N, C-alpha and C positions, 0 to 999 in steps of 0.2 A: 792238580786241581786245588783251587782255594774256595772258601765261603765267600759269597758275594756281600758286599757292603749294602746291596738292595734289600730292604726289609720289606717294602710293600709288595705284596703279590700283584703281578702284571695280569691284565684280562686276556682271556684266549682271543677276543676279537682283535686286540692290539698285537698279539702275536701272529695271528694269521694276516693281519694286513702289512705287518713289517716283512713277513716272509714273501707275500705276494711283490712288495717293493723290491726285496733284495733278489727275487728271481725276475725282475724286469718285466713283470706281468701289469704293472699299474704304470709304467712309463717304459718306453723303447730304450734299447741298449743303445748308448751315446755313439758307438763306433760301428762301422761296416764290417768290421774285423770278427768273422764268425768264429775263427779259433779262439779269439779272446773272450767271446761270448760264451762259448762252451766251457772254457776255464772258470769263468765267473759263477755260472749256474750249475755246474757238475755236469757228469757224463749224462748223455742224452740217450734214452731207449730207442732202439731202432729194431724193432721186432717183425721186420719185413713188411712194413704197410707204411702208410703216409705219415706216421708219428713224426719223425725228425723233421719234416718239412713244416709240419703244422706247429710243433714246439718251438721251432726257431721263429717262423712267421709271427707267433703270438708275443714275442720278446723284441721285435725289430720294427723299424718304421717300414722299412722296403727290404724285400730279399727275393732273390731268383735262384731256383733250384740249382741251375748251372754252377753257381758260386760254391755251393756246398758239394756238388759232384767233383768239382776241380780239387778241393781241398782233400777229399777222400779217395778217390779213384786216379787221379793224376799225381798230384803233389804228394799225397799220403802223410800230410801235417795233422790230419785227423783221421784214425783207423778205426774201422769196424771190428770189434771183438767180442767174442763170447767171454763173460766175465762174471760179475757178481751174481751169484745164485743161479748160473747158466744163462743169465739173461744177456742178449746181444745188445751192445751199447756203443755210441760214437765217443772215442776217447782221444784226447790230445796225444799226439805221438811220444812227447816226453814222459807221459804217464802210463805207456803200454805196458813197460815191464811190470808195473805194480798191477795193472789189470790182469795180466796173464798170471801173474803169481797167486792172485788171491781167489781167482776162480775156483768153483767146486771140482772136486775130483769124483764125480757121480760113476761114471762108468769104470773108472779104476778102482774104486771100492766094490762096485758091484761084481766086476770080473774076478775080484779075489775072493768074494764070498761064493760065487758060483763055479768055481774052478772045477770042482770035481764033476759037475754036470756038462761041461762043455766038450764038444766032439774034436777041440784042436788042443794040442799041448802048448806048454809055454814057449818051447823051442819053435814051434809052427807059427805061433803068433808073432814072435820076434822076426822070423823070416818074412811074414806078410806085411809086417810094418816097414821092414827094410826095402821090399819090392815097391811099396806105396811112395816111399820117399824117392825111390829111384825113379819111378815113373813120372814124378812131377819135376824132375830136375830140368826137363825141357820146356816147363811152363804149366800154367793152370790147366786143370781137367776136371770133368764133372765126375761123379761117382761112377757113372756107367762106363766112362773112358778108362777110369783106373781099373775097373774090374777086367777090362779086355786086355790090360797091360801086365796083371799080376799072375802067377801061376794058378791055373784053375783048380788045383787039388788042394790048395790053401784056402779057398772060398767055400766054406761050408755053413749050410743053413742050420739054426738051432731049433730045437724042440720047443713045443707050446709052455714048458715051465720057464724057460729063459725068456720067451716072448712075452710073457705076462709081467716081467719085471723090466721090459724095454731093449732087451738083449735079442736082436733079430737073426744076424749072421755074423760070421768072423769078420768080413770085410767092414761093414758097418762099425763094429766094436773096435777093429784095429784103427779106423779113420778118428773116431771119437777118443780113443787113447792117444793118439798122436796129437788131437788137438788139446787134450787136457796137458800134455806135456809141453806145450807152447811149440811144437813143430810145423804144424799145419793151422792155416786161416782158411775161412770160407769167405767167398767174395760173391756179389751179385754179378753174373755174367754180362748182363746188360747195363751196367753202370748206373743202375737207378736203385735207390735204397727201398722203394717199394715193390722190387721186382722179386719173385719166388724163384727163378732160375739161378742157381747158385753153382760155382766151381770151387775148387780147392786149389791152394797154392802153398808153397813152402813159406813158413813164416820168414826165415832169414833172407828170402827174395825182397821183402817189404820192410822188414824191421831187422836188419843184421846186428844192429847194436843191442837188441833186447835179450836179456838172459835172465829169465825167471827162476831157472834152477839155482841160481846163485844168489838169490836175494832173499834174505832171512825174512820169515813170516813176520817178526817183530818190527823190523824196518818197514815192511810192506803195510802193516796195519797203523803204523805211525804216519806214513805219507798218505794213506787213505783217509785217517782221521782228519788230518790237516785239510784236505780237500772238502770232506763231508761238512765239517763245523763251519768252514768259509762259507759254503753255499746254503746251508740248512739251518744253521743255529738260529734262535736256541732251540736244542733239540736233546733228548735223552740219550743215554748210554745204549739202552736197549733199542732205539730207534737206529742208531748207528750199527749195532751188531746186526739187527734185522736187514738192514739195506746192504750191508756189505757181505752177509752170509758166513759171519763168523760167530763164535762163541762170546759170551759177554766178557769172560776173563781177558781175551785178546783184544776185545774193544776197549775195555778199560786201561790196559797198557797202552795201546796205541794212542788214546786220549790223553792220558798222563804226559805223552811226550810233545803234546801239541804246542808251538810256539806262535804267536805270544798264548800264554796260558789260559785255558778255560777256567771260567768262574761260573759259580750257580746263580740261577736266577729262579724266583719262585713264581709259578703260575696259579691263578684262582682256580680252585676246584681240583688241583693235581696233588697228589702227594709225594711226586716224582721230582727230581732234580733235573732241571733243565741247564744245559750248558751253552755258553758261548765266549767267544774271544773276548778278553778283558777290554781290549781296545776298542770293542764295538759297543760296548755296554752303554755309554753316554748317549751316542746316536741312536740306539735302539730305543731308550727311554724318552728321549726328546722328539722321536719321530712323530710327525705331524702328518697323516693320510689325507689324501683328497676325499672330498664329500662321497664320491662314487668311483671305485676302481672296478673296471669290468674287462673281463677277457673270456675267450674261448679256449680251451686246452683239449688236446686229443686224448685218446686211448693211451694209457701209461705215460702220461706226462710226468715229469720228475716233481712237479708241484704237489701232486697227490701221493706218487710212488716213492717220495724221498722220506715219507715218515711212516711208522709202523701202522698206526691206526688213524681211520677217517672219521669213523662215525662219533659223534658227539666232540669232534675236533672241528671238521670241515663241513659236517652236515649234521643236523638234528636227528635224533633217534626216530622222530616222527616220520621222516623221510629216508631212513637208513636203508631200505632196501631198493632205492631207485637209481642211484647212479653206479650200479654194478652189473655186469653181466651173470648169466646163469649157465649152468650146465646140467643138462637134463632136468631143468627146473629148479635146481639147486643153486642158491647163491654162493657165488665166489668172489673172493676179495681182490677183485680186478676191475678197478674204476674205469667207466666208460668215457666217451667224448663229452665233457661237461661245460656248464656255464658257471663261471666265477664272478661273483659280486661280493666286493669288500672282504675277500679271503675265504667266502664261504659257497658251497656249490648250492646253486638256487635252480639249476635246470640241466637237462641233458640235450645234445644236438646230434644230428646224423646228416648225411649228405644224401639228397633225393635226385637220382639220376634221372627220374621221369620229368621233374621239374627243373633240373640243373640248377638246384638252389640248396640253401640250408634249411633244414626243418629243425625246429627247436620246440621243446616242452618245458615250460617253466612250472615247478610244483610248488614254488614259494608264493602264497598268496599275498604276503605283505611287502612286496617289491614296490617302492614309490614309482608313480609315474615317470619321473624324469629318468630315473635308473632304467625303467623298462625301455624307454625311448632310445636310450644309448645302447641297451643290449641289442635291439633290433638294428641300430645302426652298425654295430660291430659284425651282427650276423652278415649284414650286406657287404662290409668289408670282406670277411672271410670268404664269401661266394665269389667276390670278384677275383681274389687271390687263387681261389681253386680253379676257376675257369681260365684266367689268363696265364699262370703259371705251371700249375699242376696238369690241368686238362681232365683230370679224373682224381678220385680220392678213394682209397680203401682204408677203413678205420680200424680193421682187426688184424692181428698178428699171423704168423704162420702157423701158431698151434690153435687158430680158430678152426672148430670142426662143424659138422652137421648138426651136433647137439647143442652148441654153444648160441645162446640168444643174445644177441646185442641190439636188435631193433628196436625202437620204441614201441611200435605197435605190438610186437610179440611179449616184451618185457611188461607192458601195463596189465597183462592179465595176471601176473603174479605179484604186482604191488599191494602191499598191505598184508602180505602173509608172513611177514617178521624177516629179521635179518639174523644171519649166523656169521657175522665177522666180528673183529675185535671191536668192543664199543666203549671201552674206558681209555682216558688219556692220563 
């Protein structure tokens, strides 16, 4: 990385509007090729709900869910993988090895730490893993079907101490260990990305060329940095490290290998170094945004989840607690479905099954009337897409539970009680 020749700090407003532009949220992606779109904007979150459909719709002029299903479930040109920070994402096939290599080994580490408390030995666990792989040789199976196929004496329930740290039984642990080793993948049985019915399949039956065990971490971090700074720049090293779930040292090493080389951009109000490809600097500085850029993005869209901090970057501290869900009343750093105007979060939206329409709440009182009119028009377009293409919409992921509040009506009771998320850029 080198020092930028750009001396004058760039306003955050320009930074956000540029990022909206590079994410194809202020204009539709020029091609109907969804694979190229995903390569351009980065891996798309797919947490078992409507997010991938809504994220792609927000960036295209026209889009049919069947086109994405074909890519993912039939052609496997895009694969759904558990990867960064344990998140499930849509990844171009040629980047699958990196995605599998970079994923966190949470269950591997937990099992090492809790080895003495487990009612299964290492030898028994290896036998169970082998039995699972054998059971899947004939094709995809659910966890229940796998349990019926493996030796019953190897499937053992864990005690309360292990369950408290997320280890429920030996079969569940063995499956998670095999997923972390890149040997198993989970897929929706109904071939819909918003389905909650999953099966497990051997990874090499879909990705025979993927070999994450032989990819060096340094090489994986470099390839990941190349992808990240292409889609997210200008961004900081700590943004990249957080997004990728790696330590800052590995993030720095990966960024240092990016070609074209990364250069520093100074951002108003921030002491941090923002980086972007040297070849993009002139276009970034000379970018002239439209008067109003408006879009609706879903839960966990990469626009907000691609950078570490949201408050004081994409939303003012005044409204800091509004675009986030809550767990038992406590704010969590997980952005809801939001309305974006000129790079800033100005409201939240949800789908009303009763009215078969989009409900939205704008909390920014300074929105110009022409922009508000455009927001309502975009809401109407989103409603039409949901009715005609999706039929229904679910905005929360698989980890959504009875204590997590995401609805506008419920959340309003907690607004104004302060934010507990990162607030500095």
